[in-house]
C-alpha positions, -999 to +999 in steps of 0.1 A: +594+150+141+569+164+115+545+190+121+514+189+098+505+219+079+471+237+082+453+232+048+433+256+031+412+250-001+404+282-018+377+285-045+378+306-078+360+339-075+353+367-098+390+382-100+412+351-089+413+318-101+430+304-071+436+268-069+404+246-062+425+213-066+456+222-042+453+233-006+474+263+007+498+248+033+509+267+065+536+251+086+539+266+121+572+272+136+592+249+116+624+271+106+656+266+124+659+284+156+670+315+158+655+321+120+677+342+098+674+350+060+705+326+055+691+296+079+659+300+061+673+301+027+693+271+034+666+252+050+641+256+019+665+254-010+678+221+001+647+204-011+645+213-047+632+250-044+652+282-056+654+315-039+642+344-059+640+373-034+636+386+002+603+407+006+585+423+034+549+439+031+533+437-003+502+456-003+487+448-036+466+418-043+483+394-071+483+358-080+510+337-100+491+315-126+526+298-136+544+288-106+539+274-069+552+300-043+567+294-009+574+319+018+597+313+048+590+341+075+621+349+094+612+381+108+578+396+122+544+390+116+517+396+090+480+391+086+477+376+049+445+378+028+445+347+005+422+339-022+406+375-032+415+394-064+417+433-066+383+434-079+367+410-052+349+422-022+341+386-009+358+354-004+390+342+005+405+338+041+428+357+064+459+339+077+484+351+103+521+341+098+551+349+122+586+341+126+593+305+118+562+298+096+563+286+063+534+292+038+530+273+005+509+289-021+495+269-051+498+284-086+469+309-090+462+317-054+457+352-046+476+368-019+484+402-001+494+415+033+468+432+052+490+444+079+525+435+089+548+443+120+573+469+120+593+462+149+607+436+142+599+444+104+580+413+084+605+397+063+604+366+044+622+349+015+603+337-014+611+300-031+599+286-062+605+251-075+640+252-092+626+235-122+597+259-126+596+294-145+601+329-132+569+338-114+546+361-134+522+385-113+486+391-124+465+415-106+430+404-110+414+438-111+386+427-133+370+392-138+393+369-150+393+341-179+388+311-153+391+286-181+423+300-195+439+305-159+427+269-152+446+254-180+476+273-172+473+265-132+467+229-140+499+226-165+521+240-136+549+211-128+546+201-092+575+207-070+601+183-066+597+181-029+580+193+003+600+223+009+602+219+046+606+183+051+617+169+017+607+135-001+585+124+027+570+157+040+531+159+042+529+181+010+537+148-010+504+133+002+484+164+004+492+175-032+485+145-050+487+147-090+459+122-102+449+107-070+476+079-074+509+097-084+525+119-057+549+148-063+580+127-056+570+100-084+564+127-108+598+136-109+612+100-109+596+091-143 
């Protein structure tokens, strides 16, 4: 059974480009039970994504303009602020995530943990499209050059598959490339 993700479109603001073309996706309770670092890694990397680390509470606002990012939460919970750079006081949304959830952040989406559980500790793996570059963090401390970042964000290759469900997952239809071509089709060429 496929669970449809929540979708959140985030507009650019002064210090974060965000990604106005692709929504943030939040899949609720989709990881294998009981979630663990190993089972979460196996589940998300089988669909063309690579694990680049295991993290917890990250308290500084940042974004990755060069790659899409996906979290698989295997322990605890956190309140995330999405879409607001270091220098911004307005905009963005707060999203609560907990054990079993997966969140996909399109390239350019600002993110930070506002508060996280300690017992159990908030822990997640970060996965990135296997064909993509190593993530680069930008802080968004001052007004960003939106044209430059939008050009970089638009050039980021789509992931090969939905990280949770593979070829036929919701991401395939929610993240269209040009209105006619989907993620899977991009890699079939």
